[in-house]
C-alpha positions as CSV (number, residue, x, y, z in Angstrom):
1,M,-58.5,-29.0,-60.1
2,A,-55.2,-27.3,-59.4
3,Q,-55.3,-23.6,-59.0
4,P,-53.4,-21.4,-61.5
5,N,-50.2,-20.1,-59.9
6,P,-47.7,-19.2,-62.7
7,F,-45.9,-16.7,-60.6
8,N,-45.7,-18.9,-57.4
9,T,-47.5,-16.2,-55.3
10,L,-50.0,-18.4,-53.5
11,R,-49.5,-17.7,-49.8
12,T,-51.4,-18.0,-46.5
13,F,-52.4,-15.4,-43.9
14,S,-53.8,-16.0,-40.4
15,A,-57.2,-14.6,-39.1
16,G,-59.3,-15.8,-36.2
17,G,-56.8,-18.6,-35.4
18,K,-57.1,-20.1,-38.9
19,S,-54.9,-20.1,-41.9
20,H,-56.3,-18.8,-45.2
21,K,-54.9,-18.8,-48.8
22,F,-54.5,-15.7,-50.9
23,Y,-52.5,-14.5,-53.9
24,S,-49.8,-12.3,-52.5
25,L,-48.7,-9.0,-54.1
26,P,-45.6,-8.8,-51.8
27,A,-44.6,-12.2,-53.2
28,L,-44.9,-10.8,-56.7
29,A,-42.7,-7.9,-55.6
30,E,-40.0,-10.4,-54.9
31,A,-39.8,-11.1,-58.6
32,G,-38.5,-7.5,-59.1
33,F,-41.8,-5.5,-59.6
34,A,-42.1,-2.3,-57.7
35,I,-45.6,-3.1,-56.3
36,G,-45.2,-0.6,-53.4
37,R,-45.0,2.2,-55.9
38,L,-48.3,1.3,-57.6
39,P,-51.5,3.2,-56.8
40,V,-53.8,1.3,-54.5
41,S,-56.5,1.0,-57.1
42,I,-54.0,-0.5,-59.6
43,R,-52.9,-3.0,-57.0
44,L,-56.4,-4.2,-56.5
45,V,-56.9,-4.7,-60.3
46,L,-53.4,-6.4,-60.4
47,E,-54.5,-8.9,-57.8
48,S,-57.4,-10.0,-60.0
49,L,-55.1,-10.5,-62.9
50,L,-52.6,-12.5,-60.8
51,R,-55.3,-14.7,-59.3
52,N,-57.0,-15.4,-62.6
53,C,-53.8,-15.9,-64.7
54,D,-54.6,-19.2,-66.5
55,G,-53.1,-18.4,-69.9
56,L,-56.6,-18.2,-71.4
57,R,-58.6,-15.4,-69.9
58,V,-55.6,-13.7,-68.4
59,S,-52.1,-14.2,-69.8
60,E,-48.7,-13.8,-68.0
61,P,-47.7,-10.8,-70.1
62,A,-50.8,-9.0,-69.0
63,V,-49.8,-9.5,-65.4
64,K,-46.3,-8.3,-66.1
65,D,-47.5,-5.3,-68.0
66,L,-49.7,-4.1,-65.2
67,A,-47.2,-4.9,-62.5
68,G,-44.8,-2.6,-64.4
69,W,-47.3,0.3,-64.6
70,K,-45.6,3.6,-65.1
71,A,-47.3,7.0,-64.4
72,K,-46.4,8.6,-67.7
73,A,-46.2,5.6,-70.0
74,P,-48.3,5.4,-73.2
75,R,-51.6,3.5,-72.7
76,T,-51.9,1.0,-75.6
77,E,-52.7,-2.3,-73.8
78,E,-56.1,-3.5,-72.5
79,I,-56.5,-5.0,-69.0
80,P,-58.6,-8.3,-68.8
81,F,-60.2,-7.5,-65.4
82,V,-62.2,-10.5,-63.9
83,V,-64.6,-9.0,-61.3
84,A,-65.7,-10.8,-58.1
85,R,-69.4,-10.0,-58.4
86,I,-72.0,-8.2,-60.5
87,V,-74.7,-5.7,-59.3
88,L,-77.8,-5.0,-61.4
89,Q,-80.7,-2.7,-61.1
90,D,-84.1,-3.8,-62.4
91,F,-84.3,-1.8,-65.7
92,T,-81.1,-3.4,-67.0
93,G,-81.0,-6.5,-64.9
94,V,-84.3,-8.0,-66.1
95,P,-83.1,-8.2,-69.8
96,L,-80.0,-10.0,-68.6
97,L,-82.1,-12.5,-66.8
98,V,-84.1,-13.0,-69.9
99,D,-80.9,-13.8,-71.8
100,L,-80.0,-16.4,-69.2
101,A,-83.5,-17.9,-69.4
102,A,-83.2,-18.1,-73.2
103,M,-79.9,-19.9,-73.0
104,R,-81.4,-22.4,-70.6
105,A,-84.3,-23.0,-72.9
106,A,-81.9,-23.5,-75.8
107,A,-79.8,-26.0,-73.8
108,A,-83.0,-27.9,-72.9
109,K,-84.0,-28.1,-76.6
110,L,-80.5,-29.6,-77.4
111,G,-81.1,-32.3,-74.7
112,K,-78.6,-30.7,-72.3
113,N,-79.1,-30.1,-68.6
114,P,-80.4,-26.5,-68.3
115,K,-78.3,-26.2,-65.1
116,V,-75.2,-25.9,-67.2
117,I,-76.2,-22.3,-67.8
118,E,-75.3,-20.6,-64.5
119,P,-73.6,-17.2,-63.7
120,L,-70.1,-18.0,-62.7
121,V,-69.8,-15.0,-60.3
122,P,-72.5,-13.9,-57.7
123,V,-75.1,-11.6,-59.2
124,D,-77.4,-9.3,-57.1
125,L,-80.3,-7.5,-58.7
126,V,-81.8,-4.7,-56.7
127,V,-85.4,-3.5,-57.7
128,D,-85.4,0.2,-57.3
129,H,-85.8,2.0,-60.6
130,S,-89.3,0.9,-61.5
131,V,-91.0,1.9,-58.2
132,Q,-93.5,4.7,-58.7
133,V,-95.4,7.0,-56.3
134,D,-99.1,6.7,-56.8
135,V,-100.2,7.6,-53.3
136,S,-98.8,10.4,-51.1
137,G,-99.7,12.4,-48.1
138,T,-101.2,9.6,-46.0
139,A,-99.8,7.5,-43.2
140,D,-100.1,4.3,-45.2
141,S,-98.7,5.7,-48.5
142,F,-95.6,3.5,-48.4
143,A,-97.6,0.3,-48.0
144,R,-100.2,1.3,-50.6
145,N,-97.5,2.1,-53.2
146,L,-95.8,-1.2,-52.6
147,D,-99.1,-3.0,-53.0
148,I,-99.8,-1.2,-56.3
149,E,-96.2,-2.0,-57.4
150,F,-96.6,-5.7,-56.8
151,K,-99.9,-5.8,-58.7
152,R,-98.8,-3.7,-61.6
153,N,-95.6,-5.7,-62.3
154,R,-96.8,-9.1,-61.1
155,E,-95.5,-10.9,-64.1
156,R,-92.1,-9.3,-63.8
157,Y,-91.8,-10.3,-60.1
158,Q,-92.9,-13.9,-60.9
159,F,-90.1,-14.0,-63.4
160,L,-87.5,-12.6,-61.0
161,K,-88.7,-15.1,-58.4
162,W,-88.2,-17.9,-60.8
163,G,-84.7,-16.6,-61.6
164,M,-83.8,-16.5,-57.9
165,Q,-84.9,-20.1,-57.5
166,A,-83.5,-21.5,-60.7
167,F,-79.9,-20.0,-60.5
168,D,-77.7,-20.7,-57.5
169,T,-75.7,-17.5,-57.9
170,F,-78.5,-15.1,-58.7
171,K,-80.3,-13.1,-55.9
172,V,-82.9,-10.4,-55.9
173,V,-83.5,-7.6,-53.4
174,P,-87.2,-6.7,-53.7
175,P,-88.6,-3.2,-53.8
176,G,-89.1,-1.2,-50.6
177,I,-85.6,-1.9,-49.2
178,G,-83.6,1.0,-50.8
179,I,-81.8,2.2,-53.8
180,V,-79.2,-0.1,-55.5
181,H,-76.2,2.0,-54.4
182,Q,-77.3,2.2,-50.7
183,V,-78.0,-1.6,-50.6
184,N,-74.6,-2.3,-52.3
185,L,-72.8,-0.1,-49.8
186,E,-74.6,-1.1,-46.6
187,Y,-75.3,-4.8,-47.2
188,L,-73.9,-6.5,-50.4
189,A,-70.3,-5.2,-50.1
190,Q,-68.0,-7.4,-48.0
191,G,-64.6,-5.9,-48.6
192,V,-63.0,-9.3,-49.0
193,L,-64.5,-12.5,-50.4
194,G,-63.7,-16.2,-50.3
195,G,-64.2,-18.8,-52.9
196,T,-65.0,-22.5,-52.7
197,D,-61.3,-23.2,-53.2
198,G,-60.5,-21.5,-49.9
199,V,-58.7,-18.5,-51.6
200,Y,-59.6,-15.0,-50.4
201,Y,-59.5,-12.0,-52.6
202,P,-60.6,-8.3,-52.7
203,D,-64.3,-7.4,-53.3
204,T,-64.5,-6.0,-56.8
205,L,-67.5,-5.5,-59.1
206,V,-69.1,-3.8,-62.1
207,G,-72.7,-2.6,-62.1
208,T,-75.3,-1.6,-64.7
209,D,-75.6,1.9,-63.3
210,S,-73.2,4.7,-63.9
211,H,-73.1,5.7,-60.2
212,T,-71.9,2.2,-59.1
213,T,-68.8,4.2,-58.2
214,M,-70.3,5.1,-54.8
215,I,-68.8,1.8,-53.6
216,N,-65.3,3.3,-54.2
217,G,-65.8,5.2,-50.9
218,L,-65.4,1.9,-49.1
219,G,-62.1,1.1,-50.9
220,I,-63.7,-1.3,-53.4
221,V,-62.9,-1.2,-57.1
222,G,-66.0,-0.9,-59.2
223,W,-67.7,1.2,-61.8
224,G,-70.7,1.2,-64.2
225,V,-70.8,-0.8,-67.5
226,G,-73.2,-1.6,-70.2
227,G,-75.4,-4.7,-70.3
228,I,-73.2,-6.6,-72.7
229,E,-70.1,-6.2,-70.4
230,A,-72.1,-7.1,-67.4
231,E,-73.4,-10.3,-69.0
232,A,-69.9,-11.2,-70.1
233,G,-68.8,-10.7,-66.4
234,M,-71.7,-12.9,-65.2
235,L,-70.4,-15.7,-67.4
236,G,-66.9,-15.4,-66.0
237,Q,-65.4,-13.4,-68.9
238,P,-63.0,-10.4,-68.2
239,V,-64.2,-6.8,-68.5
240,Y,-61.6,-5.2,-70.8
241,F,-60.5,-1.6,-70.5
242,L,-57.5,0.4,-71.5
243,T,-54.7,0.6,-68.9
244,P,-55.7,3.8,-67.0
245,D,-53.9,6.9,-65.9
246,V,-54.2,7.6,-62.2
247,V,-54.6,11.1,-60.9
248,G,-53.7,11.6,-57.2
249,V,-55.7,14.2,-55.2
250,N,-54.2,15.2,-51.9
251,L,-56.9,16.3,-49.4
252,T,-55.8,18.3,-46.4
253,G,-57.6,20.0,-43.5
254,A,-61.2,19.3,-42.4
255,L,-64.7,20.5,-43.2
256,R,-65.7,23.7,-41.4
257,E,-68.9,24.0,-39.3
258,G,-71.9,23.9,-41.6
259,V,-70.1,22.5,-44.6
260,T,-71.5,19.2,-45.8
261,A,-70.1,16.3,-47.8
262,T,-72.3,17.4,-50.7
263,D,-70.5,20.8,-50.7
264,L,-67.2,19.1,-50.8
265,A,-68.3,16.7,-53.6
266,L,-69.5,19.6,-55.8
267,T,-66.3,21.5,-55.2
268,L,-64.1,18.6,-56.1
269,T,-66.3,17.9,-59.2
270,Q,-65.7,21.5,-60.4
271,L,-61.9,21.2,-59.8
272,L,-61.6,17.7,-61.4
273,R,-63.6,18.7,-64.5
274,S,-61.0,21.5,-65.2
275,A,-58.2,18.9,-64.6
276,K,-59.6,16.7,-67.4
277,V,-59.8,13.4,-65.7
278,V,-62.1,11.7,-68.2
279,G,-61.5,7.9,-68.3
280,K,-58.9,8.0,-65.5
281,F,-58.7,6.6,-62.0
282,V,-58.9,9.4,-59.4
283,E,-57.4,8.3,-56.1
284,F,-57.8,10.5,-53.0
285,Y,-55.3,10.4,-50.2
286,G,-53.8,12.5,-47.5
287,T,-54.8,13.6,-44.0
288,G,-58.1,15.1,-45.2
289,A,-59.1,11.9,-46.9
290,A,-58.3,9.9,-43.8
291,A,-60.4,12.1,-41.7
292,L,-63.5,11.7,-43.8
293,P,-66.0,9.0,-42.7
294,V,-67.0,6.4,-45.3
295,V,-70.4,8.0,-45.9
296,D,-68.8,11.2,-46.9
297,R,-66.3,9.4,-49.1
298,A,-69.2,7.6,-50.8
299,T,-70.8,11.0,-51.6
300,I,-67.6,12.1,-53.3
301,A,-67.1,8.8,-55.1
302,N,-70.7,8.8,-56.3
303,M,-69.9,11.9,-58.4
304,A,-67.2,10.2,-60.5
305,P,-69.4,10.1,-63.6
306,E,-70.0,13.9,-63.2
307,Y,-66.3,14.7,-63.3
308,G,-65.8,12.1,-66.0
309,A,-63.5,9.7,-64.1
310,T,-63.8,5.9,-64.2
311,M,-63.5,5.9,-60.4
312,G,-63.1,8.3,-57.5
313,F,-61.3,5.9,-55.2
314,F,-60.5,6.1,-51.5
315,P,-57.9,3.5,-50.2
316,I,-58.7,1.1,-47.5
317,D,-58.1,2.2,-43.9
318,A,-59.5,1.9,-40.4
319,E,-62.6,3.9,-41.3
320,C,-63.6,1.1,-43.7
321,S,-63.4,-1.4,-40.9
322,N,-65.5,0.9,-38.7
323,Y,-68.2,1.2,-41.4
324,L,-68.4,-2.6,-41.9
325,R,-68.9,-3.0,-38.2
326,A,-71.5,-0.2,-38.0
327,T,-73.6,-1.8,-40.8
328,G,-73.8,-5.2,-39.2
329,R,-70.9,-7.2,-40.7
330,A,-69.8,-9.9,-38.3
331,E,-66.7,-9.1,-36.1
332,E,-65.1,-12.3,-37.4
333,H,-65.4,-11.1,-41.0
334,V,-64.0,-7.6,-40.1
335,A,-61.0,-9.3,-38.4
336,L,-60.4,-11.4,-41.6
337,Y,-60.8,-8.3,-43.7
338,E,-58.1,-6.4,-41.7
339,A,-55.8,-9.4,-41.7
340,Y,-56.1,-9.9,-45.4
341,Y,-55.2,-6.3,-46.3
342,K,-52.4,-6.2,-43.7
343,A,-50.9,-9.3,-45.5
344,Q,-51.2,-7.5,-48.8
345,A,-49.4,-4.4,-47.6
346,P,-46.1,-3.9,-49.5
347,S,-43.2,-5.2,-47.3
348,G,-40.9,-2.5,-45.9
349,R,-43.6,0.1,-45.8
350,R,-45.6,1.2,-42.8
351,T,-49.3,0.8,-42.7
352,G,-51.3,3.9,-42.2
353,S,-51.4,7.2,-44.1
354,S,-49.5,9.3,-41.6
355,S,-49.1,13.0,-42.0
356,R,-45.4,12.5,-42.8
357,T,-46.4,10.3,-45.8
358,S,-49.0,12.8,-46.9
359,R,-46.6,15.7,-46.8
360,R,-44.0,13.7,-48.7
361,S,-46.7,12.8,-51.3
362,S,-48.2,16.2,-51.8
363,P,-46.9,18.6,-54.5
364,P,-45.1,21.6,-53.2
365,P,-47.2,24.8,-53.0
366,S,-46.7,27.6,-55.4
367,P,-45.1,30.8,-54.0
368,G,-47.7,32.9,-52.2
369,R,-50.1,30.0,-51.9
370,S,-51.0,27.8,-48.9
371,R,-50.4,24.1,-49.2
372,K,-54.1,23.4,-48.9
373,T,-55.0,25.7,-51.9
374,A,-52.2,24.4,-54.1
375,S,-53.0,20.7,-53.5
376,A,-56.8,21.2,-54.0
377,S,-56.7,23.4,-57.1
378,R,-53.8,21.5,-58.9
379,P,-54.3,17.7,-58.5
380,A,-51.0,16.0,-59.1
381,K,-50.8,13.8,-62.2
382,W,-49.6,11.1,-59.9
383,A,-48.4,11.1,-56.3
384,R,-47.5,8.2,-54.0
385,P,-50.7,6.5,-52.8
386,C,-52.0,5.7,-49.4
387,T,-51.0,2.3,-48.1
388,W,-53.5,-0.6,-47.9
389,R,-54.5,0.0,-44.3
390,A,-54.5,3.2,-42.3
391,T,-54.4,3.5,-38.5
392,A,-57.4,4.9,-36.7
393,R,-57.2,8.6,-36.1
394,A,-59.5,11.0,-34.2
395,M,-61.8,13.0,-36.4
396,P,-61.5,16.8,-36.0
397,A,-64.3,18.3,-34.0
398,A,-65.4,20.5,-37.0
399,A,-65.6,17.4,-39.2
400,A,-67.5,15.5,-36.5
401,R,-70.1,18.3,-36.1
402,S,-70.6,18.6,-39.9
403,R,-71.0,14.9,-40.2
404,S,-74.5,15.2,-38.7
405,R,-75.4,17.7,-41.5
406,T,-74.3,15.7,-44.5
407,T,-76.7,14.4,-47.0
408,S,-74.7,11.3,-47.7
409,P,-76.0,7.8,-47.0
410,R,-76.1,6.7,-43.3
411,P,-75.3,3.3,-41.9
412,R,-78.7,2.0,-40.7
413,G,-77.9,-1.6,-39.8
414,P,-78.0,-4.8,-41.9
415,I,-80.7,-5.4,-44.5
416,P,-82.6,-8.7,-44.5
417,P,-81.0,-11.3,-46.8
418,P,-82.4,-10.9,-50.3
419,N,-83.0,-14.7,-50.6
420,A,-85.0,-15.0,-47.4
421,K,-88.3,-16.6,-48.4
422,W,-89.0,-13.7,-50.8
423,R,-90.7,-11.5,-48.3
424,T,-90.5,-7.8,-47.8
425,T,-91.9,-5.6,-45.2
426,T,-94.1,-2.7,-46.2
427,R,-91.8,-0.2,-44.5
428,R,-88.0,0.3,-44.3
429,P,-86.6,-2.4,-42.0
430,M,-83.7,-0.2,-41.1
431,R,-85.8,2.1,-39.0
432,P,-88.0,-0.3,-37.0
433,R,-90.9,1.0,-34.9
434,A,-91.9,-1.2,-32.1
435,S,-95.4,0.4,-31.8
436,R,-96.6,-1.2,-35.0
437,A,-96.0,-4.7,-36.4
438,P,-95.3,-4.6,-40.1
439,A,-97.7,-6.1,-42.6
440,R,-96.0,-8.6,-44.9
441,V,-96.4,-9.5,-48.5
442,K,-95.7,-13.1,-49.7
443,W,-94.5,-13.9,-53.1
444,G,-95.1,-17.6,-53.7
445,M,-94.1,-19.7,-56.7
446,A,-93.0,-23.3,-57.1
447,A,-89.3,-23.9,-57.8
448,S,-88.4,-24.8,-61.4
449,S,-85.3,-24.9,-63.6
450,S,-87.2,-23.7,-66.7
451,P,-88.6,-20.2,-67.2
452,P,-92.3,-19.6,-66.2
453,S,-94.9,-19.5,-69.0
454,R,-96.2,-16.1,-69.9
455,A,-99.2,-15.2,-67.7
456,A,-102.2,-13.1,-68.8
457,P,-101.6,-9.4,-68.2
458,T,-102.9,-8.1,-65.0
459,P,-105.4,-5.2,-65.3
460,R,-103.7,-2.0,-64.2
461,T,-105.0,-0.6,-60.9
462,P,-106.6,2.8,-61.5
463,R,-104.8,5.7,-59.8
């Protein structure tokens, strides 16, 4: 089937000695749209509209409206945003799997192949919200709590196991691996994805948890939604939202000795609450943003629901590449990631958020105020954004020292694939201990395309 290409923007870029296809925003700029003036977060959403413009889900006027985004224009139109993947946590994800199972059962009753019911985008469900602490204070507390968890919720895990075998695009990360946002940031996120048609596109998502915005620290567009919106996204339908305002926040300087990323996140939360950014995209830029490692950016982005914004977004730069390498992504994938965003950079503009660009972007300080105080306390309604890819820069010594004191998530290496024989270790695999071989728990269940029958309830293990 021919790919939709109404604006004639399908181009190629080279990575690893191979040619890959993508929908080019610079090519769209040749049609007269000022793509280079758009916020980076808006460009990423625009790419989704451009790639999915088929006249049905996404229309040509929708692409033109977003490509002509103006900072102070009235917001009356909705954006049909088609995301690349969905992230679920267990409390909200299990009901969505129940809905898919019910649709398969209905299709089977009508004499149809149940396989016609299938998520059209990849779906990852991370089991983390239902885990309880029944045993503590002993060396084997973690293993005993996992064992109790599997016994207590045996029927649920059998159902999740069936779902993982029955649906090709549905995967489950079992308990004991980590929280959903940590797993999303360290393992699930890829930065750039490729479809079966050979077209590469940015990693975008929605999740059924309000703090899905942590992924914005890696330059990925994503936020929390309700179950109905997530289910629509699973079936390939757009997630609709009003065209957003974008608030630019210019960060300068570096964290002093003893100041953590949590301190910075709470300070920014207080400032942004007073700036009334509810429902807006907040985009951080400047030399201070470029100096922050991804783990610190993720701590700030994680607080977006607390200051009311839809996202707290950090544009893509060399720190993002460094983080992907540090968390076990293949070097070939990182090279492709860098080549893709270099190809998407607006023509005629330098890559890299240099200090000259940051000074030109930042609002002038008020009389009697330093530039740092003015830009932090009065976020600009909109300032020119960072470019798609920033050059690597040395982190100030003070920021490097404070990095060891931050409470933000740490890169701990790759997590085992969630589809690997449905096994989980009884300890965190990211901190292996050679002195003790991990015990393992097997979850066995025959593959089937129809939902499992309801089993008798398992007696609860006394605490």
